[in-house]
Structures are given as C-alpha cells and as structure tokens.
C-alpha positions in Angstrom: 150.6 18.0 99.3 153.8 16.0 99.2 156.7 17.9 101.2 160.1 16.1 99.9 158.6 17.7 96.7 158.4 21.6 96.8 161.2 22.9 99.4 158.2 24.6 101.6 155.5 23.4 103.8 152.3 23.6 102.8 151.3 25.8 105.8 154.2 27.9 104.3 152.1 28.3 101.0 148.8 28.0 102.5 150.2 31.6 104.7 152.2 33.1 101.1 148.4 32.6 99.5 146.9 34.4 101.9 149.1 37.5 102.0 148.3 37.7 98.6 145.0 38.7 98.7 146.1 42.3 101.3 145.3 44.8 99.8 147.6 48.3 99.2 145.9 50.8 102.0 143.5 48.7 103.4 142.2 49.3 106.7 142.8 45.7 107.8 140.6 43.6 111.1 143.0 40.8 111.6 143.4 37.9 114.5 146.9 36.2 115.6 148.5 33.2 113.5 148.8 32.7 110.9 146.4 35.9 109.8 149.3 37.9 111.0 152.0 36.1 109.6 150.4 36.4 106.2 150.0 40.0 107.5 153.4 40.8 108.2 154.1 38.4 104.2 152.2 40.8 103.0 153.2 44.6 105.1 157.2 43.9 103.8 156.6 43.1 100.1 153.1 43.7 98.6 151.7 46.5 100.7 153.4 48.4 102.7 150.9 51.2 104.2 148.4 49.0 104.9 146.6 49.4 108.8 146.4 46.8 110.9 143.6 46.6 113.6 143.8 44.3 116.5 140.5 43.4 119.2 142.6 44.6 122.0 142.7 48.1 120.4 145.6 48.1 118.6 145.6 50.3 116.2 148.0 50.6 113.1 150.7 48.3 114.4 153.5 46.7 112.8 154.8 43.4 114.5 158.0 41.9 112.6 157.0 38.5 115.2 153.8 36.5 115.5 152.7 37.6 118.3 150.3 34.9 121.1 147.5 36.5 121.7 145.9 39.4 120.7 147.6 40.6 125.2 151.4 40.2 122.8 153.9 43.4 123.6 154.4 42.9 120.3 150.6 44.6 119.2 150.7 47.7 121.7 154.6 48.1 120.8 154.7 48.7 117.1 150.6 50.5 117.1 150.6 53.5 116.2 148.3 54.3 119.2 145.3 53.2 121.4 141.9 52.9 121.7 139.2 50.9 124.1 137.7 47.8 122.7 134.2 49.4 123.1 135.9 52.5 120.4 137.2 49.1 117.9 133.6 47.4 117.6 131.0 51.2 118.1 133.2 53.0 115.6 135.9 51.6 113.6 133.7 47.3 113.1 129.5 49.0 113.5 131.3 52.5 112.2 132.2 50.3 108.6 135.7 51.7 108.3 137.2 47.6 107.9 138.1 46.7 104.9 139.3 43.9 105.0 138.7 41.6 108.3 140.9 38.4 108.1 139.9 35.2 110.1 141.0 31.9 112.0 138.5 29.1 112.4 138.1 25.6 113.5 135.0 24.6 111.2 133.2 26.6 108.0 130.8 25.9 105.5 129.4 25.9 102.5 128.7 29.4 103.0 130.5 30.5 104.7 129.6 30.6 108.4 132.2 29.5 110.9 132.4 27.7 114.3 135.4 28.1 117.0 133.0 27.1 119.4 133.0 23.3 119.7 133.3 19.9 118.3 130.2 17.5 119.4 127.3 18.6 121.5 127.5 21.8 122.9 126.5 20.8 126.2 128.9 17.3 126.3 131.4 18.6 123.7 134.8 16.7 121.9 136.5 19.9 121.8 135.3 22.7 123.5 137.4 25.8 121.8 138.7 29.2 122.6 134.4 30.6 121.2 133.5 33.6 119.2 135.3 36.3 120.0 135.1 39.4 117.7 135.0 37.2 114.8 130.5 37.4 114.8 131.2 41.1 114.1 133.7 41.3 111.8 132.4 39.3 109.3 129.2 41.3 110.0 130.8 44.8 109.5 133.8 44.2 107.8 133.5 45.0 103.4 135.3 41.3 102.9 136.6 38.7 105.0 139.6 35.6 104.7 139.6 32.9 106.2 142.7 30.6 106.8 142.4 26.9 107.7 143.9 23.7 107.2 141.5 22.2 104.6 140.7 18.4 105.5 136.3 17.3 106.0 136.4 17.7 109.5 136.9 21.2 109.1 135.2 21.7 105.4 132.1 20.8 106.6 128.6 19.9 105.0 127.0 21.2 108.3 128.4 23.2 111.2 128.6 21.4 114.6 127.9 24.9 116.8 127.2 28.4 114.4 129.5 30.1 115.7 129.8 33.5 113.1 127.3 34.1 110.7 128.7 34.7 106.5 130.3 37.3 105.6 127.7 39.4 103.0 130.6 40.6 100.9 133.0 38.7 99.5 135.0 35.8 101.7 137.8 33.6 100.7 138.8 30.9 102.6 142.8 30.1 102.3 144.3 26.1 102.8 147.1 24.0 102.9 145.4 22.4 99.6 143.9 26.0 97.7 141.5 28.7 97.5 137.6 29.0 97.6 136.3 32.2 96.9 132.7 33.4 97.6 130.6 33.1 94.5 128.9 36.2 94.7 124.9 35.6 94.2 124.7 32.2 96.6 127.6 32.8 98.5 128.8 29.8 98.4 132.7 28.9 98.1 133.4 27.9 94.7 137.5 26.5 94.1 138.9 29.1 92.1 143.1 27.9 93.0 144.8 24.6 93.7 148.7 24.6 94.9 151.1 22.4 93.2 151.0 18.8 94.2 147.2 19.3 95.3 145.5 17.8 92.8 141.5 17.8 92.1 140.0 15.0 93.0 142.0 15.7 96.3 141.1 18.7 96.8 137.4 17.1 96.6 138.4 14.5 99.1 138.9 16.6 101.2 135.7 18.8 101.5 132.7 17.6 103.4 130.2 18.7 100.8 130.0 18.5 96.7 133.1 21.2 95.9 131.9 23.4 92.6 134.5 24.0 90.4 135.2 27.7 88.7 136.0 27.1 84.9 139.5 28.7 84.7 140.7 27.1 87.7 144.0 27.8 87.9 147.6 26.6 90.0 148.7 28.4 92.8 151.9 29.6 91.7 154.6 28.1 94.1 156.5 30.8 97.4 159.2 32.9 95.4 162.5 32.7 97.7 162.1 36.7 98.6 158.5 35.2 99.5 160.2 32.4 102.2 162.9 34.4 102.9 160.6 37.5 104.9 157.9 34.7 106.1 160.9 32.4 107.6 162.2 36.0 109.2 159.0 36.2 110.9 158.0 32.8 112.4 161.9 31.2 113.0 162.4 29.1 110.0 157.6 28.3 110.5 157.6 27.6 114.2 155.7 29.5 115.4 153.2 29.0 111.8 150.3 25.9 114.1 149.9 29.2 116.4 146.5 30.1 115.1 143.4 30.8 116.1 143.1 27.6 117.8 145.7 26.1 120.3 147.8 23.6 119.6 146.5 21.3 122.2 143.1 22.0 120.3 144.5 21.2 117.2 145.4 18.2 118.2 142.0 17.1 119.5 140.0 18.3 116.6 142.4 15.6 114.7 141.6 12.8 116.2 137.7 13.9 117.5 
C-alpha cells in the first residue's frame, strides 16, 4: 500500500479491518497492542456490548487508550471485575466461555499455526521473542480466533521456526496490512478472501511464504471511513501506539533484519 495515495496508514487499515471482525455481545479474549486497539474501535462503533477478557484476570474491561501490557492499570481500572489467572484459564477458557480470541504473532503458517517464541534455531536464535503466553490455550478453547500480523515472507512462512501455538480447530481469520485470509473449513488452509486498495494480488502473493490460495469471490476491502479513522486516532494518539503489538518495537526491528 502506498501511504501517499491514501489518507490512512497500512497499520490503520489493518486495525480497522480487525475491528470489523468483532461480533456484538461476543466474549472476546484479547491481547494488548493492535488487538486491543481494534477492540476499542469495535466497542465504540459497532459492537458496544462485547465483553473484553484479558490474561491478567480482567473481565469486561473498557480501555479508552491502548494498554502497554496486560498489567496496565487501564485494563484493571475499567474492568467490571477481576478474577485470578487460574480462574481465567480454568473457568473462562477451558470452560468454553470464550467466543473469539484476538492475537498477535511473529510467524504464521498456511494452516494458522503460530510462532511467538524464537526466530532461527531454538538453542541459538536470531531473535528471542516473548513466548506463547496464553495463546495456546486461547487457540485451543476459543470458538474462533483472529490473528493480526504485518504481511511479509518472513511472517507468513511455509514452515515455522518454532511451533508456539497449534491452530484453532474453529474458524481462523488472519488480518494483515495487505488483506484478509480466512481458513477453509475442510482443510484449515488460510485463503485470501479480501485485499486492500493498493495491494494487488501479485503483491500479496509475493509477500506470502507459501503458494497462496485465493477465494473465487475475492473482494476489495472497503477503506476506513472518516468515523473509523477518527475513533482509532483518538484512541492511539494519531497512530503513535499502533506499532506496540505482542512484539516490542525492538524485536520488530530485529525480526525485519533477520
């Protein structure tokens, strides 16, 4: 996407595309960074009754700014109640009470398996990442997941450097800064169903580390509306926090150089 040709950035397009995936009244387990930014937009515009759940034990949080971590006071202070971490996993996740999980990652393969552990060999990695955290439990127990990730051949890979999180058995949606991929029900393979303005099909294929399958009804994703951009920018300070995903900025830079 050429930033000069659009009044929004690729990160804003990606975040708003993810925000549109939230279903009203769903119970959503979300990560910090882009997933929470998307959740804030969704709650403001088209899913006011979603329940946001965080790994730290916060239930029903209503953040008005993007939290810096799961321990950010913004998450706790706006929550309806706080429970213990064991209760989050045993009662909410393993109890089957989570409708949707929204995750970031460093690598994803064509079937939706995730890597958030290392880039390179495990014993002597090029980049040491934050680790799986609660993602394996979210993918195993949520009814569906949405993964948010910048689109390039080092991120969408034919083979993960490390399997941190096995794919969700329910629907998986991958939202990138070039388009949207959705899992094919029979095989679980991620298929391109939508691309953004300025992202040609050839560009998306070149940025994907496996032979990309394309839906027969491929569409162009509607661009962000002025209202969507206004809400997102009020939450993120005109995009200054959009780079704070599950990976730190330092690790993003190291990953790009790996």
